[in-house]
C-alpha positions in Angstrom: -53.2 127.2 -94.8 -51.7 128.6 -91.6 -50.9 126.1 -88.8 -54.0 125.5 -86.8 -56.1 122.7 -85.4 -57.7 120.7 -88.2 -61.4 119.9 -87.8 -62.1 116.3 -88.9 -65.4 114.5 -89.1 -65.2 110.8 -88.6 -68.4 109.3 -90.1 -69.2 105.7 -88.9 -72.0 103.4 -88.1 -70.4 102.2 -84.9 -70.3 104.6 -81.9 -67.6 102.5 -80.3 -65.2 104.0 -82.8 -65.1 107.0 -80.4 -62.9 104.9 -78.2 -60.8 103.8 -81.1 -57.1 104.3 -80.8 -57.2 105.7 -84.3 -59.1 108.8 -83.3 -56.9 109.3 -80.3 -53.8 109.0 -82.6 -55.2 111.6 -85.0 -55.9 114.1 -82.2 -52.3 113.5 -80.9 -50.9 114.1 -84.3 -49.8 110.5 -84.7 -47.9 110.2 -81.4 -44.4 111.0 -80.4 -42.7 108.8 -83.0 -44.5 110.4 -86.0 -43.4 113.7 -87.6 -46.6 115.6 -88.0 -46.9 119.4 -88.2 -50.5 119.5 -87.4 -53.0 118.7 -84.6 -56.6 117.8 -85.1 -60.0 117.7 -83.4 -62.1 114.7 -84.4 -65.9 114.8 -84.2 -67.6 111.4 -84.4 -70.9 111.4 -86.4 -72.8 108.1 -86.1 -75.0 107.0 -88.9 -76.3 103.7 -87.6 -79.7 104.1 -89.2 -81.7 106.5 -91.5 -82.3 108.9 -88.6 -78.5 109.2 -88.2 -78.2 110.0 -91.9 -80.8 112.8 -91.6 -79.0 114.3 -88.7 -75.7 114.2 -90.6 -77.3 116.0 -93.5 -78.6 118.7 -91.1 -75.1 119.0 -89.7 -73.7 119.6 -93.2 -76.3 122.3 -93.8 -75.5 124.0 -90.5 -71.8 123.9 -91.3 -72.3 125.3 -94.8 -74.5 128.2 -93.4 -72.0 129.0 -90.7 -69.0 128.6 -93.0 -67.6 126.0 -90.6 -67.1 123.0 -92.8 -64.5 120.5 -91.6 -61.0 120.3 -93.2 -61.5 116.6 -93.8 -64.0 113.8 -93.6 -63.0 110.3 -92.7 -65.7 107.9 -93.9 -66.1 104.2 -93.0 -66.0 102.3 -96.2 -68.2 99.6 -94.7 -70.8 102.0 -93.6 -74.2 100.3 -94.0 -77.1 102.6 -93.4 -80.7 101.3 -93.3 -81.3 102.0 -97.0 -78.3 100.0 -98.0 -76.1 102.9 -99.0 -72.5 101.9 -98.8 -69.6 104.2 -97.7 -68.3 104.7 -101.2 -71.7 105.7 -102.5 -72.2 108.0 -99.6 -68.9 109.7 -100.4 -70.3 110.6 -103.8 -73.4 112.2 -102.3 -71.3 114.2 -99.7 -69.1 115.5 -102.4 -72.1 116.8 -104.3 -73.1 118.8 -101.3 -69.7 120.0 -100.1 -67.1 119.6 -102.9 -64.6 121.8 -101.1 -64.1 119.1 -98.4 -61.8 116.2 -99.1 -63.0 112.7 -98.2 -60.9 109.7 -97.3 -62.1 106.2 -96.4 -61.1 103.9 -93.6 -61.7 100.1 -93.4 -60.8 97.1 -91.3 -61.1 94.9 -94.4 -58.0 94.0 -96.4 -57.6 96.8 -98.9 -57.0 94.4 -101.8 -60.5 93.0 -101.4 -62.2 96.3 -102.1 -63.1 97.0 -105.7 -61.3 99.8 -107.6 -64.5 101.6 -108.3 -65.3 101.9 -104.6 -61.7 103.0 -103.7 -61.8 105.7 -106.4 -64.6 107.5 -104.5 -62.0 108.4 -101.8 -58.8 110.4 -102.2 -57.2 107.6 -100.2 -58.5 104.5 -98.5 -56.7 103.8 -95.2 -56.6 100.6 -93.2 -57.8 101.1 -89.6 -54.5 99.5 -88.5 -52.5 102.2 -90.3 -54.3 104.9 -88.5 -54.3 103.2 -85.1 -50.5 102.8 -85.3 -50.1 106.5 -86.1 -48.0 105.7 -89.2 -50.5 107.2 -91.7 -51.6 110.2 -89.6 -49.3 112.6 -91.6 -51.0 111.4 -94.8 -54.4 112.5 -93.4 -53.1 115.9 -92.6 -51.4 116.2 -95.9 -54.6 115.5 -97.8 -56.5 118.0 -95.7 -54.0 120.8 -96.0 -53.2 120.1 -99.7 -56.8 120.1 -100.7 -57.4 123.4 -98.8 -54.4 125.0 -100.6 -55.8 124.0 -104.0 -59.3 125.2 -103.1 -58.1 128.5 -101.8 -55.7 129.3 -104.6 -57.9 128.0 -107.4 -58.7 130.6 -110.0 -61.5 130.1 -112.5 -59.9 130.5 -115.9 -60.3 129.1 -119.4 -56.7 130.0 -120.4 -54.7 126.7 -120.6 -51.3 128.3 -120.0 -52.6 130.0 -116.9 -54.1 126.8 -115.6 -50.9 124.8 -116.4 -48.8 127.4 -114.6 -51.0 127.3 -111.6 -50.7 123.5 -111.3 -46.9 123.6 -111.7 -46.8 126.1 -108.9 -48.9 123.9 -106.7 -46.5 121.0 -107.4 -43.5 123.3 -106.8 -42.1 122.0 -110.0 -38.4 122.7 -110.8 -37.6 124.5 -114.0 -35.9 121.4 -115.5 -39.2 119.5 -115.4 -41.7 122.2 -116.2 -41.9 121.7 -120.0 -42.2 117.9 -119.9 -44.5 117.8 -116.9 -46.8 120.3 -118.6 -47.2 117.7 -121.4 -48.0 115.0 -118.9 -50.9 116.7 -117.1 -54.3 115.2 -117.8 -56.4 117.4 -120.1 -59.3 117.6 -117.6 -57.1 119.6 -115.3 -56.2 122.2 -118.0 -59.8 122.8 -118.9 -62.2 124.7 -116.7 -62.8 122.9 -113.4 -66.2 121.6 -112.2 -67.1 120.5 -108.6 -65.6 117.0 -109.2 -62.2 118.2 -110.6 -60.7 118.9 -107.2 -61.3 115.3 -106.1 -59.8 114.0 -109.4 -56.8 116.2 -109.2 -56.1 115.2 -105.6 -56.3 111.5 -106.6 -54.0 112.1 -109.5 -51.3 113.8 -107.4 -51.6 111.2 -104.6 -51.7 108.0 -106.7 -50.0 108.9 -110.0 -47.7 111.9 -109.7 -46.4 110.9 -106.2 -47.5 107.3 -106.4 -45.5 105.9 -109.2 -41.9 106.7 -110.5 -41.6 109.3 -113.1 -40.9 112.8 -111.9 -40.7 111.7 -108.2 -39.2 108.6 -106.6 -39.6 107.2 -103.1 -36.7 106.4 -100.8 -36.0 102.9 -102.1 -36.2 104.0 -105.8 -33.9 107.0 -105.4 -31.5 104.9 -103.3 -31.3 102.4 -106.1 -30.5 105.1 -108.6 -27.6 106.1 -106.3 -26.3 102.5 -105.8 -27.4 102.5 -102.2 -29.7 100.9 -99.7 -32.2 103.1 -97.9 -29.8 103.2 -95.0 -27.2 104.6 -97.3 -29.6 107.3 -98.6 -30.1 108.4 -95.0 -26.4 109.3 -94.9 -27.0 111.7 -97.8 -30.1 113.4 -96.5 -28.3 116.6 -95.5 -26.4 116.8 -98.8 -29.7 116.4 -100.7 -31.5 119.0 -98.7 -34.1 120.7 -101.0 -34.3 117.8 -103.4 -37.3 116.3 -101.7 -40.9 117.0 -102.9 -42.6 119.8 -100.9 -45.5 120.6 -103.1 -49.2 120.0 -102.4 -50.0 116.6 -100.8 -46.4 116.0 -99.7 -46.3 113.9 -96.5 -43.5 113.0 -94.1 -45.0 109.5 -94.1 -44.4 109.0 -97.8 -41.3 111.0 -98.7 -40.7 111.6 -102.4 -37.7 113.0 -104.2 -37.4 115.1 -107.4 -35.3 112.8 -109.6 -34.0 115.8 -111.6 -32.9 117.6 -108.5 -31.1 114.6 -107.1 -29.3 114.0 -110.3 -28.2 117.6 -110.5 -27.2 117.8 -106.8 -25.1 114.5 -106.9 -23.2 115.6 -110.1 -22.5 119.0 -108.6 -21.3 117.6 -105.3 -19.0 115.1 -107.0 -18.1 117.5 -109.9 -18.7 114.5 -112.2 -19.4 114.5 -115.9 -22.8 113.8 -117.3 -21.7 110.3 -118.4 -20.5 109.1 -115.0 -23.0 106.5 -113.6 -25.1 107.8 -110.7 -24.6 104.6 -108.8 -20.9 105.2 -108.6 -21.4 108.8 -107.5 -23.9 107.9 -104.8 -21.4 105.4 -103.3 -18.6 107.9 -103.6 -20.6 110.4 -101.6 -21.0 108.1 -98.6 -17.5 106.5 -98.9 -16.2 103.0 -98.9 -16.3 102.9 -95.1 -20.0 102.4 -95.4 -19.9 99.6 -97.9 -22.5 97.8 -96.0 -24.9 100.5 -97.1 -24.3 99.8 -100.8 -27.2 98.3 -102.6 -27.5 94.5 -103.3 -29.4 92.7 -105.9 -32.1 90.4 -104.8 -31.1 86.8 -105.5 -27.7 87.6 -107.0 -24.1 87.6 -105.9 -23.2 91.2 -104.7 -19.8 91.2 -106.5 -20.0 93.5 -109.5 -23.7 93.4 -109.5 -25.4 96.7 -109.0 -29.3 96.9 -108.9 -30.8 99.4 -111.3 -34.5 99.0 -110.8 -37.1 98.3 -108.1 -39.3 95.3 -108.8 -42.1 93.4 -107.1 -42.1 89.7 -106.4 -45.3 89.2 -108.4 -48.3 91.1 -109.7 -49.9 91.6 -106.3 -47.4 94.5 -106.1 -46.1 93.9 -102.6 -42.6 94.1 -101.1 -40.6 96.2 -103.6 -37.0 94.8 -104.0 -33.8 96.2 -105.6 -33.0 94.2 -108.7 -31.4 94.3 -112.1 -33.6 95.2 -115.0 -32.5 92.0 -116.9 -34.1 89.9 -114.1 -37.4 91.6 -114.4 -40.1 92.5 -117.0 -42.8 95.2 -117.2 -46.1 94.2 -115.5 -48.4 93.5 -118.5 -51.5 94.6 -116.6 -50.0 97.9 -115.6 -50.5 100.8 -118.1 -48.7 103.9 -116.9 -49.8 107.4 -118.0 -47.5 109.3 -120.3 -44.4 110.4 -118.4 -44.5 107.6 -115.8 -42.8 104.3 -115.5 -44.4 100.9 -115.9 -44.1 98.7 -112.8 -41.8 95.7 -113.0 -42.0 92.2 -111.6 -39.5 89.3 -111.6 -39.7 86.9 -114.5 -39.0 83.2 -114.7 -36.6 82.7 -117.6 
């Protein structure tokens, strides 16, 4: 998709949202402090009653006829139309009519209080605060442009190898990872796609492929591998140029790194053997003058104690912390897909 103004529909049952700072932030691209490549025009569609729903359906029909569908729909999760249809249920009916348009949700309710089945009807469910602050605006644009790229380059084929190759191309997969990642792709994406597959694929990329460690790691995880804090990783950004993920649904608000590329780059930069620990090499690259940027284990003396995993304080999965594997255990309730890591929490010995 070439750079242009994205057309976004904000579907809500409160007309006051038009004055929401969130909509203003979206149209500004997130504000001066946010790195967003896109700008957007937001159209508010109010569905306060059944009449509003009828008008919305007419608007969808007009957009389909004129080939002017929006690039993204932001739908109020707490939408409550006269017939009792909730936002998540309405998302299903919209997808049935215009499956080429990605749908995300927005809510002022605590995200943890919303049932998984409802959340799964959106590619992502955003908190209203996250959009009003501007922090999550790049994610909105990433979902819109990523979905458009998949839809525009999608080729109907029943050949599994062609489909696999197409997905690896979308993900900009490095050669080192291609064989293993091919084996980790869910079977539904290798078979012929139907109207729901685009939504499922977008959720898989967003929540699994880029959402949990495996092929990609976030800043804290990759810094931990290199024996650094996130501040130390920032000192290596120029040296690791090209190691970050730039495939579909990449976002400046949730940077990810190809683990294989980082490992290769660090060993080449230091001319180290394959057996040399990466945490030593990462610290070597920034130098002892930045010892304050070396990683520290949560709850342990820093002397001779290098964290090797990222863990969570408990099974609510908040506040990831650098830790030693021996101080943590896999989260029993977390079942990772093949090729991805199980989340870890601290354990009480």
